[in-house]
Biopython code that builds the backbone (N, CA, C, O; Angstrom):
import numpy as np
from Bio.PDB.StructureBuilder import StructureBuilder

atoms = [
    (1, "MET", "N", (95.468, 111.946, 87.855)),
    (1, "MET", "CA", (95.515, 110.960, 86.611)),
    (1, "MET", "C", (94.751, 109.784, 87.817)),
    (1, "MET", "O", (95.010, 109.574, 89.002)),
    (2, "ASN", "N", (93.857, 109.259, 86.998)),
    (2, "ASN", "CA", (92.881, 107.992, 87.512)),
    (2, "ASN", "C", (92.800, 106.885, 86.413)),
    (2, "ASN", "O", (92.001, 106.809, 85.480)),
    (3, "GLU", "N", (93.652, 106.185, 86.696)),
    (3, "GLU", "CA", (93.364, 104.733, 85.902)),
    (3, "GLU", "C", (93.216, 103.627, 86.168)),
    (3, "GLU", "O", (94.165, 103.093, 86.742)),
    (4, "SER", "N", (92.015, 102.808, 85.890)),
    (4, "SER", "CA", (92.339, 101.116, 86.467)),
    (4, "SER", "C", (92.361, 101.194, 87.977)),
    (4, "SER", "O", (93.014, 100.353, 88.595)),
    (5, "GLY", "N", (91.896, 101.854, 88.422)),
    (5, "GLY", "CA", (91.795, 102.012, 90.298)),
    (5, "GLY", "C", (92.829, 102.479, 90.562)),
    (5, "GLY", "O", (93.103, 102.505, 91.761)),
    (6, "GLN", "N", (93.751, 102.995, 89.669)),
    (6, "GLN", "CA", (95.399, 103.590, 90.086)),
    (6, "GLN", "C", (95.142, 105.121, 90.498)),
    (6, "GLN", "O", (94.968, 105.860, 89.529)),
    (7, "THR", "N", (95.097, 105.619, 91.535)),
    (7, "THR", "CA", (95.329, 107.469, 91.577)),
    (7, "THR", "C", (96.399, 107.632, 91.875)),
    (7, "THR", "O", (96.898, 107.019, 92.819)),
    (8, "PHE", "N", (97.196, 108.695, 90.999)),
    (8, "PHE", "CA", (97.922, 109.037, 91.331)),
    (8, "PHE", "C", (98.076, 110.884, 91.045)),
    (8, "PHE", "O", (97.828, 111.507, 90.012)),
    (9, "ASN", "N", (98.581, 111.405, 92.405)),
    (9, "ASN", "CA", (98.678, 112.819, 92.693)),
    (9, "ASN", "C", (99.830, 113.603, 93.075)),
    (9, "ASN", "O", (100.005, 113.698, 94.290)),
    (10, "PHE", "N", (100.675, 114.198, 92.302)),
    (10, "PHE", "CA", (102.026, 114.534, 92.277)),
    (10, "PHE", "C", (102.159, 116.042, 92.395)),
    (10, "PHE", "O", (101.501, 116.855, 91.746)),
    (11, "GLU", "N", (103.164, 116.341, 93.373)),
    (11, "GLU", "CA", (103.078, 117.913, 93.740)),
    (11, "GLU", "C", (104.542, 118.057, 93.836)),
    (11, "GLU", "O", (105.246, 117.282, 94.483)),
    (12, "GLY", "N", (105.000, 119.123, 93.139)),
    (12, "GLY", "CA", (106.543, 119.466, 93.400)),
    (12, "GLY", "C", (107.086, 120.748, 92.621)),
    (12, "GLY", "O", (106.380, 121.710, 92.318)),
    (13, "ASN", "N", (108.324, 120.630, 92.367)),
    (13, "ASN", "CA", (108.999, 121.826, 91.811)),
    (13, "ASN", "C", (108.870, 121.550, 90.482)),
    (13, "ASN", "O", (108.559, 120.429, 90.080)),
    (14, "SER", "N", (109.140, 122.729, 89.573)),
    (14, "SER", "CA", (109.144, 122.640, 88.194)),
    (14, "SER", "C", (110.449, 121.990, 87.753)),
    (14, "SER", "O", (111.504, 122.198, 88.353)),
    (15, "PHE", "N", (110.385, 121.487, 87.075)),
    (15, "PHE", "CA", (111.480, 120.414, 86.296)),
    (15, "PHE", "C", (112.012, 121.442, 85.318)),
    (15, "PHE", "O", (111.416, 122.393, 84.813)),
    (16, "HIS", "N", (113.481, 120.974, 85.134)),
    (16, "HIS", "CA", (113.944, 121.599, 83.383)),
    (16, "HIS", "C", (115.157, 121.208, 83.620)),
    (16, "HIS", "O", (115.590, 121.144, 84.770)),
    (17, "GLY", "N", (115.982, 120.843, 82.391)),
    (17, "GLY", "CA", (117.203, 120.692, 82.217)),
    (17, "GLY", "C", (117.161, 119.062, 81.905)),
    (17, "GLY", "O", (116.205, 118.289, 81.845)),
    (18, "PRO", "N", (118.902, 118.809, 81.694)),
    (18, "PRO", "CA", (118.910, 117.332, 81.626)),
    (18, "PRO", "C", (118.816, 116.472, 82.696)),
    (18, "PRO", "O", (118.820, 115.279, 82.389)),
    (19, "GLN", "N", (118.748, 116.689, 83.646)),
    (19, "GLN", "CA", (118.747, 116.088, 85.042)),
    (19, "GLN", "C", (117.714, 116.761, 86.148)),
    (19, "GLN", "O", (117.928, 117.810, 86.756)),
    (20, "ASN", "N", (116.647, 115.988, 86.260)),
    (20, "ASN", "CA", (115.314, 116.460, 87.029)),
    (20, "ASN", "C", (115.164, 115.996, 88.203)),
    (20, "ASN", "O", (114.755, 114.846, 88.364)),
    (21, "PHE", "N", (115.577, 117.105, 89.613)),
    (21, "PHE", "CA", (115.677, 116.456, 90.816)),
    (21, "PHE", "C", (114.319, 117.747, 91.582)),
    (21, "PHE", "O", (114.263, 118.953, 91.342)),
    (22, "ALA", "N", (113.575, 117.092, 92.322)),
    (22, "ALA", "CA", (112.479, 117.727, 93.001)),
    (22, "ALA", "C", (113.082, 117.913, 94.717)),
    (22, "ALA", "O", (112.699, 117.204, 95.648)),
    (23, "PRO", "N", (113.894, 118.814, 94.806)),
    (23, "PRO", "CA", (113.930, 118.702, 96.414)),
    (23, "PRO", "C", (113.066, 119.082, 97.256)),
    (23, "PRO", "O", (112.707, 120.190, 96.857)),
    (24, "GLY", "N", (112.468, 118.807, 98.262)),
    (24, "GLY", "CA", (111.041, 119.093, 98.829)),
    (24, "GLY", "C", (109.907, 118.822, 98.553)),
    (24, "GLY", "O", (108.957, 119.053, 99.300)),
    (25, "GLY", "N", (109.829, 118.293, 97.445)),
    (25, "GLY", "CA", (108.576, 117.784, 96.627)),
    (25, "GLY", "C", (107.964, 116.799, 97.629)),
    (25, "GLY", "O", (108.448, 116.424, 98.696)),
    (26, "SER", "N", (106.811, 116.462, 97.068)),
    (26, "SER", "CA", (105.603, 115.608, 97.744)),
    (26, "SER", "C", (105.026, 114.766, 96.832)),
    (26, "SER", "O", (104.867, 115.263, 95.717)),
    (27, "ALA", "N", (104.617, 113.478, 97.003)),
    (27, "ALA", "CA", (104.140, 112.752, 96.305)),
    (27, "ALA", "C", (102.979, 111.786, 97.129)),
    (27, "ALA", "O", (103.250, 111.232, 98.194)),
    (28, "TYR", "N", (101.879, 111.696, 96.575)),
    (28, "TYR", "CA", (100.944, 110.943, 96.995)),
    (28, "TYR", "C", (100.412, 109.789, 96.270)),
    (28, "TYR", "O", (99.774, 110.235, 95.316)),
    (29, "ILE", "N", (100.378, 108.381, 96.285)),
    (29, "ILE", "CA", (100.119, 107.435, 95.471)),
    (29, "ILE", "C", (99.181, 106.571, 96.347)),
    (29, "ILE", "O", (99.439, 106.463, 97.546)),
    (30, "THR", "N", (98.397, 106.119, 95.958)),
    (30, "THR", "CA", (97.322, 105.072, 95.779)),
    (30, "THR", "C", (97.222, 104.133, 94.793)),
    (30, "THR", "O", (96.508, 104.263, 93.798)),
    (31, "GLN", "N", (97.970, 103.116, 95.058)),
    (31, "GLN", "CA", (98.079, 102.163, 93.912)),
    (31, "GLN", "C", (96.858, 101.252, 93.571)),
    (31, "GLN", "O", (96.387, 101.051, 92.452)),
    (32, "GLY", "N", (96.407, 100.701, 94.865)),
    (32, "GLY", "CA", (95.137, 100.115, 94.814)),
    (32, "GLY", "C", (95.778, 98.448, 94.452)),
    (32, "GLY", "O", (96.958, 98.116, 94.572)),
    (33, "ASP", "N", (94.734, 97.640, 94.029)),
    (33, "ASP", "CA", (94.920, 96.366, 94.248)),
    (33, "ASP", "C", (95.077, 96.052, 92.449)),
    (33, "ASP", "O", (94.123, 95.529, 91.874)),
    (34, "GLY", "N", (96.224, 96.387, 91.743)),
    (34, "GLY", "CA", (96.357, 96.307, 90.241)),
    (34, "GLY", "C", (96.124, 94.716, 89.560)),
    (34, "GLY", "O", (95.745, 94.457, 88.418)),
    (35, "GLN", "N", (96.453, 93.843, 90.570)),
    (35, "GLN", "CA", (96.134, 92.651, 90.037)),
    (35, "GLN", "C", (94.670, 92.382, 90.050)),
    (35, "GLN", "O", (94.309, 91.347, 89.490)),
    (36, "ARG", "N", (93.720, 93.183, 90.627)),
    (36, "ARG", "CA", (92.073, 92.797, 90.932)),
    (36, "ARG", "C", (91.808, 93.024, 89.330)),
    (36, "ARG", "O", (90.759, 92.498, 88.957)),
    (37, "GLY", "N", (92.392, 93.558, 88.524)),
    (37, "GLY", "CA", (91.677, 93.855, 87.157)),
    (37, "GLY", "C", (92.154, 92.735, 86.354)),
    (37, "GLY", "O", (91.555, 92.380, 85.339)),
    (38, "GLU", "N", (93.492, 92.018, 86.887)),
    (38, "GLU", "CA", (93.711, 90.899, 86.116)),
    (38, "GLU", "C", (92.765, 89.623, 86.350)),
    (38, "GLU", "O", (92.218, 89.001, 85.439)),
    (39, "LEU", "N", (92.666, 89.347, 87.669)),
    (39, "LEU", "CA", (91.780, 88.449, 88.155)),
    (39, "LEU", "C", (90.529, 88.323, 87.833)),
    (39, "LEU", "O", (89.978, 87.250, 87.585)),
    (40, "ASP", "N", (89.857, 89.753, 87.816)),
    (40, "ASP", "CA", (88.473, 89.816, 87.202)),
    (40, "ASP", "C", (88.425, 89.471, 85.757)),
    (40, "ASP", "O", (87.394, 89.003, 85.274)),
    (41, "GLN", "N", (89.613, 89.704, 84.961)),
    (41, "GLN", "CA", (89.811, 89.460, 83.678)),
    (41, "GLN", "C", (89.512, 87.974, 83.459)),
    (41, "GLN", "O", (88.713, 87.494, 82.655)),
    (42, "LEU", "N", (90.422, 87.246, 84.453)),
    (42, "LEU", "CA", (90.498, 85.939, 84.490)),
    (42, "LEU", "C", (89.280, 85.083, 84.658)),
    (42, "LEU", "O", (89.080, 83.969, 84.173)),
    (43, "ARG", "N", (88.648, 85.661, 85.286)),
    (43, "ARG", "CA", (86.921, 85.090, 85.929)),
    (43, "ARG", "C", (86.430, 85.144, 84.807)),
    (43, "ARG", "O", (86.104, 84.032, 84.390)),
    (44, "GLU", "N", (86.230, 85.985, 84.120)),
    (44, "GLU", "CA", (85.426, 86.604, 83.002)),
    (44, "GLU", "C", (85.844, 85.290, 81.780)),
    (44, "GLU", "O", (84.961, 84.521, 81.398)),
    (45, "LEU", "N", (86.973, 85.206, 81.375)),
    (45, "LEU", "CA", (87.833, 84.355, 80.283)),
    (45, "LEU", "C", (87.432, 82.908, 80.781)),
    (45, "LEU", "O", (87.372, 81.939, 80.024)),
    (46, "VAL", "N", (87.172, 82.867, 82.096)),
    (46, "VAL", "CA", (87.075, 81.563, 82.342)),
    (46, "VAL", "C", (85.448, 80.878, 82.419)),
    (46, "VAL", "O", (85.098, 79.698, 82.405)),
    (47, "ALA", "N", (84.682, 82.081, 82.498)),
    (47, "ALA", "CA", (83.543, 81.916, 82.557)),
    (47, "ALA", "C", (82.781, 81.703, 81.207)),
    (47, "ALA", "O", (81.718, 81.104, 81.048)),
    (48, "GLU", "N", (83.617, 82.373, 80.200)),
    (48, "GLU", "CA", (83.198, 82.485, 78.896)),
    (48, "GLU", "C", (83.666, 80.721, 78.254)),
    (48, "GLU", "O", (83.059, 80.105, 77.378)),
    (49, "LEU", "N", (84.893, 80.255, 79.017)),
    (49, "LEU", "CA", (85.284, 79.218, 78.410)),
    (49, "LEU", "C", (84.387, 77.960, 78.961)),
    (49, "LEU", "O", (84.321, 76.927, 78.293)),
    (50, "VAL", "N", (83.602, 78.117, 80.394)),
    (50, "VAL", "CA", (82.572, 77.268, 80.900)),
    (50, "VAL", "C", (81.386, 77.354, 79.788)),
    (50, "VAL", "O", (81.071, 76.305, 79.225)),
    (51, "GLU", "N", (80.964, 78.117, 79.575)),
    (51, "GLU", "CA", (80.326, 78.586, 78.688)),
    (51, "GLU", "C", (80.227, 77.822, 77.371)),
    (51, "GLU", "O", (79.249, 77.148, 77.047)),
    (52, "SER", "N", (81.290, 77.981, 76.670)),
    (52, "SER", "CA", (81.348, 77.558, 75.268)),
    (52, "SER", "C", (81.698, 75.932, 75.431)),
    (52, "SER", "O", (81.590, 75.221, 74.432)),
    (53, "LEU", "N", (81.985, 75.537, 76.299)),
    (53, "LEU", "CA", (82.568, 73.958, 76.671)),
    (53, "LEU", "C", (81.282, 73.480, 77.062)),
    (53, "LEU", "O", (81.073, 72.319, 76.711)),
    (54, "SER", "N", (80.236, 74.115, 77.771)),
    (54, "SER", "CA", (78.826, 73.313, 78.312)),
    (54, "SER", "C", (77.737, 73.067, 76.558)),
    (54, "SER", "O", (76.626, 72.538, 76.522)),
    (55, "ARG", "N", (78.268, 73.456, 75.710)),
    (55, "ARG", "CA", (77.966, 73.277, 74.133)),
    (55, "ARG", "C", (78.297, 71.775, 73.706)),
    (55, "ARG", "O", (77.688, 71.135, 72.849)),
    (56, "TYR", "N", (79.282, 71.378, 74.399)),
    (56, "TYR", "CA", (79.550, 69.748, 73.711)),
    (56, "TYR", "C", (78.480, 68.596, 74.081)),
    (56, "TYR", "O", (78.033, 68.512, 75.225)),
    (57, "SER", "N", (78.197, 67.948, 73.323)),
    (57, "SER", "CA", (77.255, 66.770, 73.574)),
    (57, "SER", "C", (77.641, 66.040, 74.741)),
    (57, "SER", "O", (78.810, 65.902, 75.102)),
    (58, "ASP", "N", (76.390, 65.458, 75.469)),
    (58, "ASP", "CA", (76.939, 64.663, 76.525)),
    (58, "ASP", "C", (77.831, 63.056, 76.279)),
    (58, "ASP", "O", (78.422, 62.385, 77.125)),
    (59, "GLY", "N", (77.634, 62.780, 74.719)),
    (59, "GLY", "CA", (78.264, 61.980, 74.292)),
    (59, "GLY", "C", (79.878, 61.961, 74.300)),
    (59, "GLY", "O", (80.585, 60.960, 74.416)),
    (60, "ASP", "N", (80.229, 63.084, 74.175)),
    (60, "ASP", "CA", (81.955, 63.606, 74.497)),
    (60, "ASP", "C", (82.476, 63.624, 75.729)),
    (60, "ASP", "O", (82.234, 64.422, 76.634)),
    (61, "VAL", "N", (83.312, 62.567, 75.720)),
    (61, "VAL", "CA", (83.867, 62.344, 77.017)),
    (61, "VAL", "C", (84.625, 63.228, 77.577)),
    (61, "VAL", "O", (84.505, 63.673, 78.718)),
    (62, "ASP", "N", (85.877, 63.655, 76.327)),
    (62, "ASP", "CA", (87.147, 64.925, 76.504)),
    (62, "ASP", "C", (86.078, 66.279, 76.752)),
    (62, "ASP", "O", (86.347, 67.229, 77.486)),
    (63, "GLY", "N", (85.018, 66.145, 76.088)),
    (63, "GLY", "CA", (84.244, 67.597, 76.271)),
    (63, "GLY", "C", (83.651, 67.702, 77.592)),
    (63, "GLY", "O", (83.674, 68.759, 78.222)),
    (64, "ALA", "N", (83.118, 66.626, 78.030)),
    (64, "ALA", "CA", (82.429, 66.731, 79.578)),
    (64, "ALA", "C", (83.477, 66.880, 80.414)),
    (64, "ALA", "O", (83.286, 67.616, 81.382)),
    (65, "ARG", "N", (84.674, 66.306, 80.277)),
    (65, "ARG", "CA", (85.542, 66.295, 81.366)),
    (65, "ARG", "C", (86.221, 67.470, 81.353)),
    (65, "ARG", "O", (86.580, 67.924, 82.440)),
    (66, "ALA", "N", (86.559, 68.255, 80.024)),
    (66, "ALA", "CA", (86.650, 69.623, 80.074)),
    (66, "ALA", "C", (85.853, 70.512, 80.664)),
    (66, "ALA", "O", (86.362, 71.376, 81.377)),
    (67, "TYR", "N", (84.897, 70.475, 80.531)),
    (67, "TYR", "CA", (83.536, 71.200, 81.180)),
    (67, "TYR", "C", (83.638, 70.857, 82.730)),
    (67, "TYR", "O", (83.556, 71.761, 83.561)),
    (68, "ASP", "N", (83.794, 69.699, 83.052)),
    (68, "ASP", "CA", (83.768, 69.823, 84.921)),
    (68, "ASP", "C", (84.988, 70.226, 85.221)),
    (68, "ASP", "O", (85.034, 70.730, 86.343)),
    (69, "GLN", "N", (86.443, 70.191, 84.408)),
    (69, "GLN", "CA", (87.776, 70.991, 85.088)),
    (69, "GLN", "C", (87.544, 72.383, 84.768)),
    (69, "GLN", "O", (88.165, 73.122, 85.532)),
    (70, "ALA", "N", (86.929, 72.925, 83.988)),
    (70, "ALA", "CA", (86.453, 74.475, 83.695)),
    (70, "ALA", "C", (85.833, 74.949, 84.722)),
    (70, "ALA", "O", (86.184, 75.768, 85.571)),
    (71, "SER", "N", (84.798, 74.314, 84.559)),
    (71, "SER", "CA", (83.646, 74.621, 85.694)),
    (71, "SER", "C", (84.475, 74.798, 87.537)),
    (71, "SER", "O", (84.379, 75.770, 88.287)),
    (72, "GLU", "N", (85.152, 73.618, 87.754)),
    (72, "GLU", "CA", (85.926, 73.651, 89.019)),
    (72, "GLU", "C", (86.968, 74.537, 89.172)),
    (72, "GLU", "O", (87.385, 74.796, 90.301)),
    (73, "MET", "N", (87.538, 75.135, 87.988)),
    (73, "MET", "CA", (88.612, 76.440, 87.544)),
    (73, "MET", "C", (87.658, 77.408, 88.312)),
    (73, "MET", "O", (87.991, 77.947, 89.367)),
    (74, "ALA", "N", (86.413, 77.596, 87.692)),
    (74, "ALA", "CA", (85.667, 79.252, 87.613)),
    (74, "ALA", "C", (85.417, 79.055, 88.950)),
    (74, "ALA", "O", (85.565, 80.119, 89.551)),
    (75, "GLU", "N", (84.939, 77.676, 90.052)),
    (75, "GLU", "CA", (84.662, 78.056, 91.368)),
    (75, "GLU", "C", (85.875, 78.379, 92.463)),
    (75, "GLU", "O", (85.739, 78.979, 93.530)),
    (76, "LEU", "N", (87.180, 77.779, 91.870)),
    (76, "LEU", "CA", (88.494, 78.134, 92.352)),
    (76, "LEU", "C", (88.711, 79.829, 92.469)),
    (76, "LEU", "O", (89.347, 80.429, 93.335)),
    (77, "LEU", "N", (88.179, 80.234, 91.633)),
    (77, "LEU", "CA", (88.502, 81.840, 91.054)),
    (77, "LEU", "C", (87.513, 82.636, 92.072)),
    (77, "LEU", "O", (87.935, 83.650, 92.627)),
    (78, "GLU", "N", (86.286, 82.198, 92.293)),
    (78, "GLU", "CA", (85.393, 82.674, 92.824)),
    (78, "GLU", "C", (86.034, 83.231, 94.312)),
    (78, "GLU", "O", (85.739, 84.288, 94.870)),
    (79, "THR", "N", (86.713, 82.504, 94.640)),
    (79, "THR", "CA", (87.060, 83.210, 96.175)),
    (79, "THR", "C", (88.010, 84.593, 96.225)),
    (79, "THR", "O", (88.841, 84.818, 95.344)),
    (80, "THR", "N", (87.810, 85.394, 97.240)),
    (80, "THR", "CA", (88.463, 86.641, 97.137)),
    (80, "THR", "C", (90.067, 86.596, 96.916)),
    (80, "THR", "O", (90.675, 87.373, 96.179)),
    (81, "SER", "N", (90.658, 85.538, 97.692)),
    (81, "SER", "CA", (92.023, 85.426, 97.316)),
    (81, "SER", "C", (92.349, 83.531, 96.686)),
    (81, "SER", "O", (92.833, 82.592, 97.318)),
    (82, "PRO", "N", (91.881, 83.582, 95.358)),
    (82, "PRO", "CA", (92.405, 82.253, 94.984)),
    (82, "PRO", "C", (93.554, 81.473, 95.267)),
    (82, "PRO", "O", (94.528, 82.122, 94.886)),
    (83, "ASP", "N", (93.973, 80.176, 95.849)),
    (83, "ASP", "CA", (94.808, 79.873, 95.945)),
    (83, "ASP", "C", (95.487, 79.143, 94.854)),
    (83, "ASP", "O", (95.155, 78.061, 94.370)),
    (84, "GLY", "N", (96.700, 80.058, 94.473)),
    (84, "GLY", "CA", (97.633, 79.984, 93.122)),
    (84, "GLY", "C", (97.903, 78.399, 92.771)),
    (84, "GLY", "O", (97.775, 77.925, 91.642)),
    (85, "GLU", "N", (98.241, 77.777, 93.765)),
    (85, "GLU", "CA", (98.536, 76.097, 93.363)),
    (85, "GLU", "C", (97.624, 75.205, 93.196)),
    (85, "GLU", "O", (97.871, 74.121, 92.666)),
    (86, "SER", "N", (96.243, 75.607, 93.704)),
    (86, "SER", "CA", (95.064, 74.740, 93.131)),
    (86, "SER", "C", (94.929, 75.237, 91.889)),
    (86, "SER", "O", (95.086, 74.415, 90.986)),
    (87, "VAL", "N", (94.608, 76.681, 91.488)),
    (87, "VAL", "CA", (94.244, 77.346, 90.374)),
    (87, "VAL", "C", (95.110, 76.613, 89.303)),
    (87, "VAL", "O", (94.603, 76.169, 88.273)),
    (88, "ARG", "N", (96.598, 76.493, 89.624)),
    (88, "ARG", "CA", (97.403, 76.275, 88.483)),
    (88, "ARG", "C", (97.223, 74.629, 88.079)),
    (88, "ARG", "O", (96.779, 74.199, 87.015)),
    (89, "ARG", "N", (97.690, 73.857, 89.219)),
    (89, "ARG", "CA", (97.316, 72.421, 89.154)),
    (89, "ARG", "C", (95.958, 72.328, 88.462)),
    (89, "ARG", "O", (95.947, 71.402, 87.650)),
    (90, "LYS", "N", (94.732, 73.049, 88.541)),
    (90, "LYS", "CA", (93.330, 72.640, 87.867)),
    (90, "LYS", "C", (93.661, 72.947, 86.373)),
    (90, "LYS", "O", (93.162, 72.344, 85.424)),
    (91, "TRP", "N", (94.784, 74.206, 86.264)),
    (91, "TRP", "CA", (94.831, 74.621, 84.838)),
    (91, "TRP", "C", (95.578, 73.309, 83.770)),
    (91, "TRP", "O", (95.363, 73.037, 82.589)),
    (92, "SER", "N", (96.436, 72.746, 84.701)),
    (92, "SER", "CA", (97.402, 71.557, 83.978)),
    (92, "SER", "C", (96.642, 70.727, 83.829)),
    (92, "SER", "O", (97.010, 70.020, 82.890)),
    (93, "ARG", "N", (95.323, 70.245, 84.443)),
    (93, "ARG", "CA", (94.432, 69.385, 84.065)),
    (93, "ARG", "C", (93.601, 69.452, 82.811)),
    (93, "ARG", "O", (93.363, 68.481, 82.092)),
    (94, "LEU", "N", (93.204, 70.613, 82.622)),
    (94, "LEU", "CA", (92.366, 71.499, 81.765)),
    (94, "LEU", "C", (92.895, 71.689, 80.459)),
    (94, "LEU", "O", (92.243, 71.452, 79.442)),
    (95, "ARG", "N", (94.135, 72.138, 80.466)),
    (95, "ARG", "CA", (94.953, 72.805, 79.222)),
    (95, "ARG", "C", (95.159, 71.269, 78.486)),
    (95, "ARG", "O", (95.044, 71.621, 77.312)),
    (96, "PRO", "N", (95.279, 70.499, 78.457)),
    (96, "PRO", "CA", (95.362, 69.367, 77.629)),
    (96, "PRO", "C", (94.293, 69.100, 76.894)),
    (96, "PRO", "O", (94.291, 68.984, 75.668)),
    (97, "LEU", "N", (93.017, 68.959, 77.893)),
    (97, "LEU", "CA", (91.951, 68.519, 77.521)),
    (97, "LEU", "C", (91.234, 69.609, 76.251)),
    (97, "LEU", "O", (90.468, 69.206, 75.376)),
    (98, "LEU", "N", (91.685, 71.009, 76.409)),
    (98, "LEU", "CA", (91.304, 71.698, 75.702)),
    (98, "LEU", "C", (92.091, 71.468, 74.219)),
    (98, "LEU", "O", (91.437, 71.403, 73.178)),
    (99, "GLU", "N", (93.424, 71.363, 74.236)),
    (99, "GLU", "CA", (94.314, 71.014, 72.904)),
    (99, "GLU", "C", (93.531, 69.894, 72.277)),
    (99, "GLU", "O", (93.346, 69.972, 71.063)),
    (100, "THR", "N", (92.999, 68.768, 72.990)),
    (100, "THR", "CA", (92.479, 67.550, 72.501)),
    (100, "THR", "C", (91.416, 68.325, 71.754)),
    (100, "THR", "O", (91.495, 67.980, 70.575)),
    (101, "LEU", "N", (90.648, 69.041, 71.884)),
    (101, "LEU", "CA", (89.364, 69.510, 71.747)),
    (101, "LEU", "C", (89.347, 70.262, 70.537)),
    (101, "LEU", "O", (88.507, 70.154, 69.643)),
    (102, "GLY", "N", (90.462, 71.136, 70.567)),
    (102, "GLY", "CA", (90.527, 72.056, 69.265)),
    (102, "GLY", "C", (90.036, 73.218, 70.032)),
    (102, "GLY", "O", (89.561, 74.170, 69.412)),
    (103, "THR", "N", (90.092, 73.231, 71.073)),
    (103, "THR", "CA", (89.290, 74.453, 71.736)),
    (103, "THR", "C", (90.338, 75.614, 71.636)),
    (103, "THR", "O", (90.820, 75.810, 72.752)),
    (104, "VAL", "N", (90.723, 76.235, 70.930)),
    (104, "VAL", "CA", (91.896, 77.544, 71.098)),
    (104, "VAL", "C", (91.473, 78.729, 71.959)),
    (104, "VAL", "O", (92.060, 78.953, 73.017)),
    (105, "GLY", "N", (90.433, 79.520, 71.517)),
    (105, "GLY", "CA", (90.006, 80.423, 72.199)),
    (105, "GLY", "C", (90.447, 81.435, 73.044)),
    (105, "GLY", "O", (90.920, 82.388, 72.424)),
    (106, "SER", "N", (90.449, 81.568, 74.510)),
    (106, "SER", "CA", (91.077, 82.210, 74.964)),
    (106, "SER", "C", (92.430, 81.565, 75.700)),
    (106, "SER", "O", (93.174, 82.202, 76.446)),
    (107, "VAL", "N", (92.581, 80.209, 75.341)),
    (107, "VAL", "CA", (93.705, 79.604, 76.218)),
    (107, "VAL", "C", (95.157, 80.118, 76.135)),
    (107, "VAL", "O", (96.156, 79.595, 76.627)),
    (108, "ALA", "N", (95.066, 81.252, 75.410)),
    (108, "ALA", "CA", (96.942, 81.690, 75.366)),
    (108, "ALA", "C", (96.501, 82.747, 76.194)),
    (108, "ALA", "O", (97.514, 83.059, 76.820)),
    (109, "SER", "N", (95.350, 83.656, 76.650)),
    (109, "SER", "CA", (94.811, 84.711, 77.566)),
    (109, "SER", "C", (95.162, 84.022, 78.797)),
    (109, "SER", "O", (96.114, 84.312, 79.521)),
    (110, "ILE", "N", (94.278, 83.041, 78.988)),
    (110, "ILE", "CA", (94.320, 82.578, 80.492)),
    (110, "ILE", "C", (95.781, 82.113, 80.780)),
    (110, "ILE", "O", (96.381, 82.629, 81.723)),
    (111, "ALA", "N", (96.227, 81.405, 80.208)),
    (111, "ALA", "CA", (97.568, 81.206, 80.245)),
    (111, "ALA", "C", (98.829, 82.101, 81.231)),
    (111, "ALA", "O", (99.547, 81.825, 82.192)),
    (112, "GLY", "N", (98.550, 83.501, 80.196)),
    (112, "GLY", "CA", (99.050, 84.518, 80.565)),
    (112, "GLY", "C", (98.631, 85.264, 81.407)),
    (112, "GLY", "O", (99.486, 85.924, 81.997)),
    (113, "LEU", "N", (97.169, 85.462, 81.803)),
    (113, "LEU", "CA", (97.119, 85.742, 83.142)),
    (113, "LEU", "C", (97.332, 84.705, 84.587)),
    (113, "LEU", "O", (97.808, 85.031, 85.675)),
    (114, "LEU", "N", (96.908, 83.643, 84.238)),
    (114, "LEU", "CA", (97.583, 82.723, 85.272)),
    (114, "LEU", "C", (99.170, 83.126, 85.756)),
    (114, "LEU", "O", (99.498, 83.356, 86.920)),
    (115, "GLY", "N", (100.148, 83.156, 84.467)),
    (115, "GLY", "CA", (101.432, 83.183, 84.668)),
    (115, "GLY", "C", (101.612, 84.559, 85.189)),
    (115, "GLY", "O", (102.806, 84.761, 85.411)),
    (116, "ASN", "N", (100.719, 85.775, 85.519)),
    (116, "ASN", "CA", (100.778, 86.807, 86.191)),
    (116, "ASN", "C", (100.670, 86.971, 87.412)),
    (116, "ASN", "O", (101.309, 87.514, 88.313)),
    (117, "LEU", "N", (99.549, 86.284, 87.263)),
    (117, "LEU", "CA", (98.965, 86.344, 88.872)),
    (117, "LEU", "C", (99.070, 85.224, 89.960)),
    (117, "LEU", "O", (98.741, 85.439, 91.127)),
    (118, "PHE", "N", (99.628, 83.806, 89.445)),
    (118, "PHE", "CA", (100.160, 82.964, 90.472)),
    (118, "PHE", "C", (101.300, 82.553, 89.891)),
    (118, "PHE", "O", (102.057, 81.788, 90.489)),
]
sb = StructureBuilder()
sb.init_structure("model")
sb.init_model(0)
sb.init_chain("A")
sb.init_seg("    ")
for serial, (resi, resn, name, xyz) in enumerate(atoms, 1):
    if name == "N":
        sb.init_residue(resn, " ", resi, " ")
    sb.init_atom(name, np.array(xyz, "f"), 0.0, 1.0, " ", f" {name:<3s}", serial, name[0])
structure = sb.get_structure()
């Protein structure tokens, strides 16, 4: 079975009956980095957010601030192992701006991924 970078290879006895035990069986499991997929997804969502915020006019102060905050968050996420506290702090500044702008977009998805990752 190969799914999202996780490989499972099980070998063992035949199983039958209401309780299944595998005496002497073996299992080889390589799970990999399950959070890597979520981190990549978070990076994509933040990049899309930065792109959508770049369309606000220069005269829109909240739009410009949100764009700056989102761009800084994207930079934080570019590292191999982003600092969770810094990312959460940046998000806590960005989210109210997005609500002020009425930018719903992927806010819930970003918040959910941040909760899972950091």
